[in-house]
GUZA-982034 format. One record per residue (C-alpha): residue number from 1; residue in one letter; z, y, x. Coordinates in pm, 1 decimal. Example, Ala and Ser with C-alpha at 12.3 -4.5 7.8 and 13.67 -1.06 7.14 Angstrom:
<pt k="1" r="A" pz="780.0" py="-450.0" px="1230.0"/>
<pt k="2" r="S" pz="714.0" py="-106.0" px="1367.0"/>
This chain:
<pt k="1" r="X" pz="13558.6" py="20897.0" px="4434.2"/>
<pt k="2" r="X" pz="13292.7" py="21026.3" px="4196.9"/>
<pt k="3" r="X" pz="13082.3" py="20811.2" px="3966.1"/>
<pt k="4" r="X" pz="12771.7" py="20825.8" px="4183.8"/>
<pt k="5" r="X" pz="12980.9" py="20688.2" px="4471.1"/>
<pt k="6" r="X" pz="13112.1" py="20413.4" px="4244.2"/>
<pt k="7" r="X" pz="12759.6" py="20314.7" px="4146.1"/>
<pt k="8" r="X" pz="12647.2" py="20309.6" px="4507.5"/>
<pt k="9" r="X" pz="12923.2" py="20054.8" px="4569.5"/>
<pt k="10" r="X" pz="12833.5" py="19858.0" px="4255.8"/>
<pt k="11" r="X" pz="12467.6" py="19838.4" px="4357.5"/>
<pt k="12" r="X" pz="12577.4" py="19715.4" px="4700.6"/>
<pt k="13" r="X" pz="12784.5" py="19445.9" px="4525.8"/>
<pt k="14" r="X" pz="12486.3" py="19343.7" px="4310.0"/>
<pt k="15" r="X" pz="12260.6" py="19308.4" px="4614.2"/>
<pt k="16" r="X" pz="12535.3" py="19111.7" px="4788.2"/>
<pt k="17" r="X" pz="12557.7" py="18874.3" px="4492.8"/>
<pt k="18" r="X" pz="12181.8" py="18835.6" px="4484.3"/>
<pt k="19" r="X" pz="12148.6" py="18757.1" px="4854.4"/>
<pt k="20" r="X" pz="12446.5" py="18520.3" px="4844.4"/>
<pt k="21" r="X" pz="12310.6" py="18319.5" px="4551.0"/>
<pt k="22" r="X" pz="11935.9" py="18354.5" px="4585.6"/>
<pt k="23" r="X" pz="11977.0" py="18320.9" px="4961.5"/>
<pt k="24" r="X" pz="12057.1" py="17950.2" px="4944.2"/>
<pt k="25" r="X" pz="11785.3" py="17914.0" px="4677.2"/>
<pt k="26" r="X" pz="11529.2" py="18045.7" px="4923.1"/>
<pt k="27" r="X" pz="11680.7" py="17833.6" px="5198.1"/>
<pt k="28" r="X" pz="11650.9" py="17514.4" px="4996.9"/>
<pt k="29" r="X" pz="11289.8" py="17601.5" px="4916.3"/>
<pt k="30" r="X" pz="11213.3" py="17638.2" px="5286.4"/>
<pt k="31" r="X" pz="11393.5" py="17311.1" px="5358.7"/>
<pt k="32" r="X" pz="11152.6" py="17119.3" px="5134.8"/>
<pt k="33" r="X" pz="10922.3" py="17130.6" px="5438.7"/>
<pt k="34" r="X" pz="11175.7" py="17133.0" px="5722.8"/>
<pt k="35" r="X" pz="11419.0" py="16867.4" px="5599.1"/>
<pt k="36" r="X" pz="11264.4" py="16646.5" px="5330.1"/>
<pt k="37" r="X" pz="11077.4" py="16342.7" px="5462.3"/>
<pt k="38" r="X" pz="10917.3" py="16231.3" px="5137.3"/>
<pt k="39" r="X" pz="10870.5" py="16333.3" px="4775.8"/>
<pt k="40" r="X" pz="11195.4" py="16174.3" px="4662.8"/>
<pt k="41" r="X" pz="11394.2" py="16385.3" px="4908.5"/>
<pt k="42" r="X" pz="11202.8" py="16694.8" px="4798.9"/>
<pt k="43" r="X" pz="11307.6" py="16619.0" px="4444.5"/>
<pt k="44" r="X" pz="11668.5" py="16587.9" px="4559.2"/>
<pt k="45" r="X" pz="11651.5" py="16931.0" px="4722.1"/>
<pt k="46" r="X" pz="11486.6" py="17091.9" px="4422.0"/>
<pt k="47" r="X" pz="11737.8" py="16930.6" px="4186.6"/>
<pt k="48" r="X" pz="12029.5" py="17084.6" px="4379.9"/>
<pt k="49" r="X" pz="11915.6" py="17430.1" px="4270.5"/>
<pt k="50" r="X" pz="11733.1" py="17332.9" px="3950.3"/>
<pt k="51" r="X" pz="12013.8" py="17431.5" px="3708.7"/>
<pt k="52" r="X" pz="12098.2" py="17761.8" px="3880.6"/>
<pt k="53" r="X" pz="11794.9" py="17923.9" px="4046.4"/>
<pt k="54" r="X" pz="11688.7" py="18123.6" px="3740.0"/>
<pt k="55" r="X" pz="12043.1" py="18248.6" px="3680.3"/>
<pt k="56" r="X" pz="12062.6" py="18362.0" px="4041.9"/>
<pt k="57" r="X" pz="11759.5" py="18585.2" px="3991.2"/>
<pt k="58" r="X" pz="11945.7" py="18777.1" px="3720.6"/>
<pt k="59" r="X" pz="12129.1" py="18954.8" px="4001.3"/>
<pt k="60" r="X" pz="11798.8" py="19097.8" px="4126.0"/>
<pt k="61" r="X" pz="11705.6" py="19223.9" px="3779.7"/>
<pt k="62" r="X" pz="12048.5" py="19380.3" px="3740.3"/>
<pt k="63" r="X" pz="12035.7" py="19542.8" px="4084.4"/>
<pt k="64" r="X" pz="11691.3" py="19686.4" px="4013.9"/>
<pt k="65" r="X" pz="11791.5" py="19805.1" px="3667.5"/>
<pt k="66" r="X" pz="12111.8" py="19962.9" px="3796.1"/>
<pt k="67" r="X" pz="11920.1" py="20144.8" px="4068.4"/>
<pt k="68" r="X" pz="11669.0" py="20274.6" px="3813.5"/>
<pt k="69" r="X" pz="11941.7" py="20401.5" px="3579.8"/>
<pt k="70" r="X" pz="12196.0" py="20531.3" px="3831.8"/>
<pt k="71" r="X" pz="11962.5" py="20663.2" px="4104.1"/>
<pt k="72" r="X" pz="11617.7" py="20726.4" px="3952.8"/>
<pt k="73" r="X" pz="11493.1" py="20924.9" px="4255.1"/>
<pt k="74" r="X" pz="11590.2" py="20639.1" px="4486.1"/>
<pt k="75" r="X" pz="11418.8" py="20388.1" px="4258.1"/>
<pt k="76" r="X" pz="11100.5" py="20595.9" px="4231.8"/>
<pt k="77" r="X" pz="11069.5" py="20655.7" px="4606.2"/>
<pt k="78" r="X" pz="11159.7" py="20298.1" px="4697.3"/>
<pt k="79" r="X" pz="10924.2" py="20125.4" px="4456.1"/>
<pt k="80" r="X" pz="10634.1" py="20359.7" px="4523.5"/>
<pt k="81" r="X" pz="10671.7" py="20358.7" px="4901.0"/>
<pt k="82" r="X" pz="10738.9" py="19984.7" px="4926.1"/>
<pt k="83" r="X" pz="10489.1" py="19898.8" px="4653.2"/>
<pt k="84" r="X" pz="10288.1" py="19630.7" px="4837.3"/>
<pt k="85" r="X" pz="10577.3" py="19426.4" px="4984.3"/>
<pt k="86" r="X" pz="10776.6" py="19448.1" px="4659.4"/>
<pt k="87" r="X" pz="10469.6" py="19346.3" px="4459.3"/>
<pt k="88" r="X" pz="10423.2" py="19049.0" px="4691.0"/>
<pt k="89" r="X" pz="10787.2" py="18951.7" px="4639.1"/>
<pt k="90" r="X" pz="10742.1" py="18978.9" px="4262.2"/>
<pt k="91" r="X" pz="10430.6" py="18761.5" px="4268.8"/>
<pt k="92" r="X" pz="10613.6" py="18504.0" px="4480.1"/>
<pt k="93" r="X" pz="10908.3" py="18494.0" px="4238.9"/>
<pt k="94" r="X" pz="10673.2" py="18444.6" px="3943.1"/>
<pt k="95" r="X" pz="10479.2" py="18164.3" px="4112.6"/>
<pt k="96" r="X" pz="10803.1" py="18008.4" px="4234.2"/>
<pt k="97" r="X" pz="10944.1" py="17988.1" px="3882.6"/>
<pt k="98" r="X" pz="10621.8" py="17835.1" px="3752.9"/>
<pt k="99" r="X" pz="10621.6" py="17585.8" px="4042.2"/>
<pt k="100" r="X" pz="10970.7" py="17461.1" px="3956.3"/>
<pt k="101" r="X" pz="10869.7" py="17404.0" px="3594.6"/>
<pt k="102" r="X" pz="10515.7" py="17267.7" px="3644.2"/>
<pt k="103" r="X" pz="10560.4" py="17045.8" px="3950.7"/>
<pt k="104" r="X" pz="10674.0" py="16740.5" px="3752.9"/>
<pt k="105" r="X" pz="10448.9" py="16787.4" px="3450.8"/>
<pt k="106" r="X" pz="10172.2" py="16564.0" px="3586.1"/>
<pt k="107" r="X" pz="10191.3" py="16248.2" px="3802.1"/>
<pt k="108" r="X" pz="9892.7" py="16317.1" px="4029.8"/>
<pt k="109" r="X" pz="9986.3" py="16343.7" px="4397.6"/>
<pt k="110" r="X" pz="9763.7" py="16645.9" px="4458.5"/>
<pt k="111" r="X" pz="9914.6" py="16832.5" px="4161.9"/>
<pt k="112" r="X" pz="10271.1" py="16783.7" px="4282.6"/>
<pt k="113" r="X" pz="10182.5" py="16852.6" px="4646.5"/>
<pt k="114" r="X" pz="10024.3" py="17188.0" px="4561.2"/>
<pt k="115" r="X" pz="10328.4" py="17301.0" px="4365.6"/>
<pt k="116" r="X" pz="10556.3" py="17186.7" px="4648.0"/>
<pt k="117" r="X" pz="10353.0" py="17400.3" px="4888.1"/>
<pt k="118" r="X" pz="10399.5" py="17688.8" px="4645.4"/>
<pt k="119" r="X" pz="10777.1" py="17641.2" px="4638.7"/>
<pt k="120" r="X" pz="10790.5" py="17648.8" px="5019.0"/>
<pt k="121" r="X" pz="10579.8" py="17961.8" px="5069.0"/>
<pt k="122" r="X" pz="10724.6" py="18154.2" px="4774.3"/>
<pt k="123" r="X" pz="11071.0" py="18090.5" px="4916.1"/>
<pt k="124" r="X" pz="10983.5" py="18178.1" px="5276.1"/>
<pt k="125" r="X" pz="10788.8" py="18499.0" px="5209.5"/>
<pt k="126" r="X" pz="11054.3" py="18679.4" px="4996.6"/>
<pt k="127" r="X" pz="11329.9" py="18565.6" px="5233.6"/>
<pt k="128" r="X" pz="11143.4" py="18743.0" px="5514.2"/>
<pt k="129" r="X" pz="11027.1" py="19049.0" px="5319.8"/>
<pt k="130" r="X" pz="11371.2" py="19136.4" px="5183.3"/>
<pt k="131" r="X" pz="11492.0" py="19173.0" px="5539.5"/>
<pt k="132" r="X" pz="11192.6" py="19389.0" px="5627.0"/>
<pt k="133" r="X" pz="11255.6" py="19612.0" px="5324.6"/>
<pt k="134" r="X" pz="11627.1" py="19667.6" px="5384.2"/>
<pt k="135" r="X" pz="11579.0" py="19719.6" px="5756.3"/>
<pt k="136" r="X" pz="11332.9" py="19999.1" px="5677.6"/>
<pt k="137" r="X" pz="11572.6" py="20154.7" px="5426.5"/>
<pt k="138" r="X" pz="11845.2" py="20168.0" px="5691.7"/>
<pt k="139" r="X" pz="11610.3" py="20282.6" px="5968.9"/>
<pt k="140" r="X" pz="11456.3" py="20558.1" px="5758.9"/>
<pt k="141" r="X" pz="11102.2" py="20604.5" px="5632.0"/>
<pt k="142" r="X" pz="10860.2" py="20892.9" px="5591.8"/>
<pt k="143" r="X" pz="10997.5" py="21089.2" px="5295.8"/>
<pt k="144" r="X" pz="10887.2" py="21449.1" px="5245.0"/>
<pt k="145" r="X" pz="11066.0" py="21742.5" px="5085.2"/>
<pt k="146" r="X" pz="10948.1" py="21633.0" px="4737.8"/>
<pt k="147" r="X" pz="11132.3" py="21300.1" px="4775.0"/>
<pt k="148" r="X" pz="10801.3" py="21115.2" px="4803.9"/>
<pt k="149" r="X" pz="10708.8" py="20845.2" px="5054.1"/>
<pt k="150" r="X" pz="10415.8" py="20970.7" px="5261.8"/>
<pt k="151" r="X" pz="10375.6" py="20678.2" px="5502.3"/>
<pt k="152" r="X" pz="10162.0" py="20367.6" px="5464.3"/>
<pt k="153" r="X" pz="10213.4" py="19991.7" px="5458.8"/>
<pt k="154" r="X" pz="10182.8" py="19952.8" px="5835.3"/>
<pt k="155" r="X" pz="10462.3" py="20206.4" px="5891.9"/>
<pt k="156" r="X" pz="10693.8" py="19945.6" px="5742.0"/>
<pt k="157" r="X" pz="10597.9" py="19691.3" px="6008.7"/>
<pt k="158" r="X" pz="10797.9" py="19781.1" px="6318.9"/>
<pt k="159" r="X" pz="11008.0" py="19582.9" px="6565.2"/>
<pt k="160" r="X" pz="11337.3" py="19663.2" px="6391.5"/>
<pt k="161" r="X" pz="11217.1" py="19568.9" px="6042.1"/>
<pt k="162" r="X" pz="11045.7" py="19249.6" px="6159.4"/>
<pt k="163" r="X" pz="11368.1" py="19150.0" px="6334.1"/>
<pt k="164" r="X" pz="11550.4" py="19219.9" px="6008.3"/>
<pt k="165" r="X" pz="11306.3" py="18991.9" px="5826.3"/>
<pt k="166" r="X" pz="11362.5" py="18711.8" px="6077.0"/>
<pt k="167" r="X" pz="11738.2" py="18751.2" px="6036.0"/>
<pt k="168" r="X" pz="11729.8" py="18715.2" px="5657.5"/>
<pt k="169" r="X" pz="11484.5" py="18424.1" px="5680.9"/>
<pt k="170" r="X" pz="11694.9" py="18225.9" px="5926.9"/>
<pt k="171" r="X" pz="12026.2" py="18323.6" px="5766.0"/>
<pt k="172" r="X" pz="11909.1" py="18220.4" px="5418.2"/>
<pt k="173" r="X" pz="11768.6" py="17893.2" px="5554.1"/>
<pt k="174" r="X" pz="12098.3" py="17821.8" px="5731.3"/>
<pt k="175" r="X" pz="12282.3" py="17908.8" px="5407.7"/>
<pt k="176" r="X" pz="12052.3" py="17670.4" px="5220.5"/>
<pt k="177" r="X" pz="12106.2" py="17390.1" px="5472.5"/>
<pt k="178" r="X" pz="12483.6" py="17420.8" px="5435.9"/>
<pt k="179" r="X" pz="12445.0" py="17425.3" px="5057.5"/>
<pt k="180" r="X" pz="12229.7" py="17112.3" px="5076.9"/>
<pt k="181" r="X" pz="12492.0" py="16928.0" px="5279.5"/>
<pt k="182" r="X" pz="12751.1" py="17040.9" px="5023.2"/>
<pt k="183" r="X" pz="12548.5" py="16914.3" px="4726.7"/>
<pt k="184" r="X" pz="12400.9" py="16586.1" px="4855.3"/>
<pt k="185" r="X" pz="12511.5" py="16242.4" px="4970.7"/>
<pt k="186" r="X" pz="12375.7" py="15991.2" px="5217.1"/>
<pt k="187" r="X" pz="12129.6" py="16041.1" px="5497.8"/>
<pt k="188" r="X" pz="11992.3" py="16370.7" px="5367.9"/>
<pt k="189" r="X" pz="12344.2" py="16515.1" px="5379.0"/>
<pt k="190" r="X" pz="12388.1" py="16417.0" px="5743.7"/>
<pt k="191" r="X" pz="12047.0" py="16551.2" px="5845.7"/>
<pt k="192" r="X" pz="12100.0" py="16879.7" px="5662.0"/>
<pt k="193" r="X" pz="12429.9" py="16929.9" px="5846.8"/>
<pt k="194" r="X" pz="12258.9" py="16869.5" px="6182.8"/>
<pt k="195" r="X" pz="11974.6" py="17103.5" px="6092.0"/>
<pt k="196" r="X" pz="12227.0" py="17366.6" px="5980.4"/>
<pt k="197" r="X" pz="12379.4" py="17360.7" px="6328.4"/>
<pt k="198" r="X" pz="12040.9" py="17424.0" px="6490.2"/>
<pt k="199" r="X" pz="11953.4" py="17696.0" px="6241.0"/>
<pt k="200" r="X" pz="12295.4" py="17854.6" px="6281.3"/>
<pt k="201" r="X" pz="12250.3" py="17899.0" px="6655.3"/>
<pt k="202" r="X" pz="11911.4" py="18067.9" px="6606.9"/>
<pt k="203" r="X" pz="12054.0" py="18281.3" px="6328.3"/>
<pt k="204" r="X" pz="12348.6" py="18388.8" px="6543.2"/>
<pt k="205" r="X" pz="12122.5" py="18513.2" px="6823.2"/>
<pt k="206" r="X" pz="11890.3" py="18705.6" px="6590.0"/>
<pt k="207" r="X" pz="12168.7" py="18842.7" px="6369.9"/>
<pt k="208" r="X" pz="12381.9" py="18959.9" px="6660.2"/>
<pt k="209" r="X" pz="12083.8" py="19144.3" px="6808.8"/>
<pt k="210" r="X" pz="11999.2" py="19309.7" px="6476.5"/>
<pt k="211" r="X" pz="12356.6" py="19404.4" px="6388.1"/>
<pt k="212" r="X" pz="12429.1" py="19552.6" px="6730.6"/>
<pt k="213" r="X" pz="12104.2" py="19751.2" px="6712.5"/>
<pt k="214" r="X" pz="12204.9" py="19879.3" px="6368.3"/>
<pt k="215" r="X" pz="12557.2" py="19966.2" px="6480.3"/>
<pt k="216" r="X" pz="12441.2" py="20153.7" px="6789.5"/>
<pt k="217" r="X" pz="12176.4" py="20354.9" px="6604.1"/>
<pt k="218" r="X" pz="12355.8" py="20438.6" px="6278.0"/>
<pt k="219" r="X" pz="12697.7" py="20275.8" px="6264.8"/>
<pt k="220" r="X" pz="13053.2" py="20405.7" px="6246.8"/>
<pt k="221" r="X" pz="13398.0" py="20251.9" px="6250.2"/>
<pt k="222" r="X" pz="13370.9" py="20093.9" px="5905.5"/>
<pt k="223" r="X" pz="13033.1" py="19937.7" px="5975.8"/>
<pt k="224" r="X" pz="13171.2" py="19802.3" px="6304.6"/>
<pt k="225" r="X" pz="13447.6" py="19624.4" px="6112.9"/>
<pt k="226" r="X" pz="13188.3" py="19475.2" px="5874.8"/>
<pt k="227" r="X" pz="12979.0" py="19362.3" px="6170.9"/>
<pt k="228" r="X" pz="13275.4" py="19190.3" px="6334.5"/>
<pt k="229" r="X" pz="13356.8" py="19012.1" px="6006.3"/>
<pt k="230" r="X" pz="12994.8" py="18895.6" px="5975.8"/>
<pt k="231" r="X" pz="12987.6" py="18759.3" px="6329.7"/>
<pt k="232" r="X" pz="13324.7" py="18583.3" px="6300.9"/>
<pt k="233" r="X" pz="13229.7" py="18434.5" px="5963.3"/>
<pt k="234" r="X" pz="12903.0" py="18299.6" px="6103.5"/>
<pt k="235" r="X" pz="13085.7" py="18142.5" px="6397.2"/>
<pt k="236" r="X" pz="13337.4" py="17993.4" px="6154.1"/>
<pt k="237" r="X" pz="13059.8" py="17858.2" px="5932.1"/>
<pt k="238" r="X" pz="12906.8" py="17685.6" px="6234.1"/>
<pt k="239" r="X" pz="13241.2" py="17540.3" px="6335.7"/>
<pt k="240" r="X" pz="13325.5" py="17402.5" px="5992.8"/>
<pt k="241" r="X" pz="12972.4" py="17265.2" px="5960.2"/>
<pt k="242" r="X" pz="13020.4" py="17070.1" px="6285.2"/>
<pt k="243" r="X" pz="13352.0" py="16941.5" px="6150.2"/>
<pt k="244" r="X" pz="13186.5" py="16821.6" px="5829.2"/>
<pt k="245" r="X" pz="13376.2" py="17069.4" px="5610.4"/>
<pt k="246" r="X" pz="13079.0" py="17179.1" px="5400.4"/>
<pt k="247" r="X" pz="13277.3" py="17376.0" px="5144.0"/>
<pt k="248" r="X" pz="13438.3" py="17599.7" px="5404.4"/>
<pt k="249" r="X" pz="13111.3" py="17631.0" px="5591.4"/>
<pt k="250" r="X" pz="12925.3" py="17739.3" px="5278.1"/>
<pt k="251" r="X" pz="13195.8" py="17989.2" px="5188.0"/>
<pt k="252" r="X" pz="13187.7" py="18145.2" px="5533.9"/>
<pt k="253" r="X" pz="12807.4" py="18159.3" px="5543.1"/>
<pt k="254" r="X" pz="12836.8" py="18352.1" px="5217.4"/>
<pt k="255" r="X" pz="13092.7" py="18583.8" px="5378.9"/>
<pt k="256" r="X" pz="12842.5" py="18638.5" px="5660.9"/>
<pt k="257" r="X" pz="12580.1" py="18752.7" px="5411.7"/>
<pt k="258" r="X" pz="12827.9" py="18972.0" px="5223.4"/>
<pt k="259" r="X" pz="12958.5" py="19138.3" px="5540.6"/>
<pt k="260" r="X" pz="12607.3" py="19196.8" px="5674.4"/>
<pt k="261" r="X" pz="12496.9" py="19359.0" px="5347.4"/>
<pt k="262" r="X" pz="12816.0" py="19567.0" px="5344.1"/>
<pt k="263" r="X" pz="12739.6" py="19684.6" px="5695.6"/>
<pt k="264" r="X" pz="12390.9" py="19797.8" px="5595.4"/>
<pt k="265" r="X" pz="12521.1" py="19994.7" px="5297.7"/>
<pt k="266" r="X" pz="12802.2" py="20145.0" px="5505.5"/>
<pt k="267" r="X" pz="12550.4" py="20271.1" px="5760.1"/>
<pt k="268" r="X" pz="12351.6" py="20424.7" px="5472.9"/>
<pt k="269" r="X" pz="12627.8" py="20610.6" px="5288.1"/>
<pt k="270" r="X" pz="12613.5" py="20888.1" px="5174.2"/>
<pt k="271" r="X" pz="12237.4" py="20843.3" px="5201.0"/>
<pt k="272" r="X" pz="12052.2" py="20594.7" px="4986.3"/>
<pt k="273" r="X" pz="11719.8" py="20633.4" px="5166.7"/>
<pt k="274" r="X" pz="11704.4" py="20838.6" px="5488.8"/>
<pt k="275" r="X" pz="11394.4" py="21037.3" px="5582.6"/>
<pt k="276" r="X" pz="11255.5" py="20979.0" px="5929.9"/>
<pt k="277" r="X" pz="11078.0" py="21317.1" px="5911.5"/>
<pt k="278" r="X" pz="11371.2" py="21548.8" px="5846.7"/>
<pt k="279" r="X" pz="11738.2" py="21477.0" px="5776.5"/>
<pt k="280" r="X" pz="11734.7" py="21756.6" px="5519.1"/>
<pt k="281" r="X" pz="11495.1" py="21545.8" px="5310.8"/>
<pt k="282" r="X" pz="11723.2" py="21241.8" px="5294.4"/>
<pt k="283" r="X" pz="11784.9" py="21089.6" px="4953.6"/>
<pt k="284" r="X" pz="12160.6" py="21087.0" px="4900.6"/>
<pt k="285" r="X" pz="12400.4" py="20962.7" px="4635.2"/>
<pt k="286" r="X" pz="12414.1" py="21321.6" px="4512.6"/>
<pt k="287" r="X" pz="12052.4" py="21436.9" px="4495.5"/>
<pt k="288" r="X" pz="11913.8" py="21099.0" px="4383.6"/>
<pt k="289" r="X" pz="12163.3" py="21018.1" px="4107.7"/>
<pt k="290" r="X" pz="12148.8" py="21046.2" px="3730.5"/>
<pt k="291" r="X" pz="12366.1" py="21283.4" px="3530.0"/>
<pt k="292" r="X" pz="12740.7" py="21232.8" px="3510.9"/>
<pt k="293" r="X" pz="12712.5" py="21141.9" px="3141.7"/>
<pt k="294" r="X" pz="12455.3" py="20869.7" px="3211.8"/>
<pt k="295" r="X" pz="12674.0" py="20721.5" px="3484.7"/>
<pt k="296" r="X" pz="12976.2" py="20729.4" px="3253.3"/>
<pt k="297" r="X" pz="12794.0" py="20533.4" px="2980.4"/>
<pt k="298" r="X" pz="12666.5" py="20285.1" px="3239.8"/>
<pt k="299" r="X" pz="13017.6" py="20233.1" px="3371.2"/>
<pt k="300" r="X" pz="13152.4" py="20139.0" px="3028.1"/>
<pt k="301" r="X" pz="12860.6" py="19899.6" px="2966.5"/>
<pt k="302" r="X" pz="12909.7" py="19736.1" px="3305.8"/>
<pt k="303" r="X" pz="13283.6" py="19697.5" px="3245.2"/>
<pt k="304" r="X" pz="13212.2" py="19498.9" px="2927.3"/>
<pt k="305" r="X" pz="12908.0" py="19293.1" px="3033.4"/>
<pt k="306" r="X" pz="12990.6" py="19203.0" px="3393.9"/>
<pt k="307" r="X" pz="13287.3" py="18970.2" px="3324.3"/>
<pt k="308" r="X" pz="13080.5" py="18782.9" px="3064.1"/>
<pt k="309" r="X" pz="12795.9" py="18724.3" px="3309.7"/>
<pt k="310" r="X" pz="13034.4" py="18614.5" px="3584.0"/>
<pt k="311" r="X" pz="13213.7" py="18368.9" px="3355.3"/>
<pt k="312" r="X" pz="12886.8" py="18220.3" px="3230.8"/>
<pt k="313" r="X" pz="12748.8" py="18174.3" px="3580.4"/>
<pt k="314" r="X" pz="13074.2" py="18027.5" px="3709.3"/>
<pt k="315" r="X" pz="13069.6" py="17781.2" px="3419.8"/>
<pt k="316" r="X" pz="12713.9" py="17678.0" px="3508.6"/>
<pt k="317" r="X" pz="12809.5" py="17602.3" px="3867.1"/>
<pt k="318" r="X" pz="13114.9" py="17408.0" px="3748.8"/>
<pt k="319" r="X" pz="12911.4" py="17190.6" px="3511.8"/>
<pt k="320" r="X" pz="12656.6" py="17104.9" px="3782.8"/>
<pt k="321" r="X" pz="12908.3" py="17067.5" px="4065.9"/>
<pt k="322" r="X" pz="12850.8" py="16699.6" px="4151.8"/>
<pt k="323" r="X" pz="12659.2" py="16578.8" px="4455.6"/>
<pt k="324" r="X" pz="12325.7" py="16401.3" px="4421.2"/>
<pt k="325" r="X" pz="12118.7" py="16172.9" px="4642.8"/>
<pt k="326" r="X" pz="11797.6" py="15975.5" px="4647.8"/>
<pt k="327" r="X" pz="11965.8" py="15698.9" px="4444.6"/>
<pt k="328" r="X" pz="11994.6" py="15941.0" px="4152.1"/>
<pt k="329" r="X" pz="11621.2" py="16013.2" px="4143.0"/>
<pt k="330" r="X" pz="11436.6" py="15805.4" px="3885.4"/>
<pt k="331" r="X" pz="11060.4" py="15760.8" px="3914.9"/>
<pt k="332" r="X" pz="10952.6" py="15863.7" px="3566.1"/>
<pt k="333" r="X" pz="10593.4" py="15764.5" px="3641.0"/>
């Protein structure tokens, strides 16, 4: 295995980590409208992810930076061709971070309500658009012989990509509901578990349709194995959720996300961004990668920094591992 192959795998791992961690972040944000009945319950939901949401976003920065350094042609084509949806995601992430910090700064009802609306929409929109973006990457987009995207925004809106967006939206919301039941006590815990069951059924139907479509159009034996793992893990997550075993359910919903992302990257390889105009114009791990020396330096840096980041983030989750409920929310006003 050459270094550009190694970095393709590492980037897949980074995106997996991002969707696993930020996935339940987005899900909890969406649940502030679907699950919470009052402001106190919204505060409970927000407090479950309050200590970790910003750390989870580090995975996105690392994935983007690794793509830029390891596969500059992929990065350039992706971020120029998908400029509008990625810009919208970026704006949402900025507003979302501000909303978490500013929501409690003033006691006025209108002030807090507006920021709560912002949290909901800036969680829902990226959760949908990430699915649209990755579905288009797998499906192939209009790339010419100069490695440039020559389509337009509306070319990215097709049945397959919209289905992909619905899958990530429902899967992340299900993941967030399971996380909520894992991190809360009392009535909100019971209601989140019931809602997770409903969301899981919808997710299973959409995900199975999308994964089968992907497998039939671009899959091979390895991607089929990943698809089977994703489906079995989702079924297991639903089963453990019904049994009240939130830890197992959350772990298996994470496995579902990881297996689904693995399937998408397996259907891509050795391409990183297929061309729908001509297979000869596909961006591959070979023609889109940096020099061997650059990849070698990156590998040494990653070997040193990655364990430190993982240990720090694991420590954060350990410190804030306890459940919370409405009885823990103090009205500071």
